[in-house]
N, C-alpha and C positions, 0 to 999 in steps of 0.2 A: 618931261615924264612921255614914254613912248607907250603907248596902250594897244595890245596885240588885238588883232583881229577876231572876232567870232563871226561865225557865220549870222543870217539875218534871221533864221527862226528860233535863236534864243532871244530871252527877254533881258538879257546881262551881260556886262561882259567882265572877265576878271583878269586880275593881273596881280603879280607881287613887287612892290618898291624893292629900290636896292637896299633898304636897312631893314625889310625882311616883312614890311607889313603886307596881310592880305587886304586886298581892295576889291570892291564889286560896283559895278555902277548899272543902276536900272535903267534900262533905255527909252522906256516911255516917259519917265520924268528926269532922266539928267542926273538922279541924286545919287551922288557917290558916298560909299560907307565903308570902314573898316569892319572886317569880321576875324571869328578866330579860325587858326587853322582847319580845327576838325570841320566848320561850316564850308571852306574852299575845297576842303576834301571831297566833302559831302556833294557839292555844287561841281566840282569838274567830274565826279563820276557821273553824274546824272547828263551833264553835257557828253561825256562820252558815250553813254547809252544811248542818248537821243541822237547821235550820231549813228552809232550801229544800226539804229532800227529804222532809221530814214536818211539813207544814203543822199547825197547833196544832187547827186543826179534826178532822183526822184521828187524834187522839191515842187510842193505847187504854188503857184503864184497867190490863190486864194485861199490862203490858211484861217483859221478861226481863230479870233481872239481869245486869248485864256486869261479871263480877268472873272472875279466875282462879282465885279460891277455890272458887268455884261452877261447876256445870257438868258435863256428862258429856263424858269423854272418848271414848267409844265412838260417839257421835253426829258425830263427825269433826269437820273444823277448822270453826269460826264465821266467817261473813263480816265480824264486826265486830275480828277477829284479822288480818284481810289488812291490809296497807298502802295506802292509799288513793293514794299518789303514784304515778304511771305514769312512768317514768323513760325508758322505750322513745322517747319522743318528743323528751326533751332530748339525747338521745345521738344519734339521728338528725340531730336539728339541728345538735348540734356537730360531727357528722361531715360534713355539707353544708356546715357554715359553714367549716370549716379546708380544704375543697377549692375553696371561692370564695376564702378568703384567699390561696391559693398563685397563683391568677389574678389578683392585683393587681401594679402594680410596686412598687419598695421603699416609695417616698414615698407612695403608696396605703396601702401596709400600715401605714405608720407613722401617718397621719392617720386612719385606721380602728382603730386601735388605741385611740390618744388621744382622739378624739372622738368615735366610736360607742361602743366597748367603754368605758372609761374615764370617760365624759360630762364630756370637758375641751370649752371652748365653743370656736368655730374662732377666734374674736377671741385667745383667749390663747393657742390653740397655736400663732397665727400671730406674736403678741409673743414667745413663748418661743423660735421658731426662728428668729426673724430675717426673718420674710417677710411679704409683704402678704397681709392678709385675704382678700382677692380669688382670690390664687393659691390659697388654704386651700379656699375655695368651689367653685371650677372641680375642684380634685382630689375634692372631696364630691360634684359632679355626674358627676364622671367613674364614682365608685364606684357610685353610684344605676343608670347606665345599665350597667353590668357585672352589677350585683346584677340589674335587670329581665331582662335577657337570661339569666341566669344561673338564677335562680327562677322 
């Protein structure tokens, strides 16, 4: 089994086996475990973000150990312990979208939910509701016009 190389600054190796299993090896303990695809995507995204923030040319030789077992609690909270996700923008968008949703007609709300949010194709939605695809397209255009004014 060939394990792809990852830079030394990462605490884990990621790979996918030939049968599609997502595997992670923790470098410190040499422990290998299977993870879900969602976890694999998150770890790869984190790895990609770290690569972009810290290019290989600027790597320090004396990097700090990132472990809960080591560390001085008197130094205060570490930046690496902070959650990198900023949910304030997501919450603000959800609130804005909810108020926009209230301005739509009942039919437009149904089209918006099915086509925009759930990803149903307009043709499939029209077939499902027994209406013409051009009617669905007209509703989508009306939603876009309202969205342009609203946002």
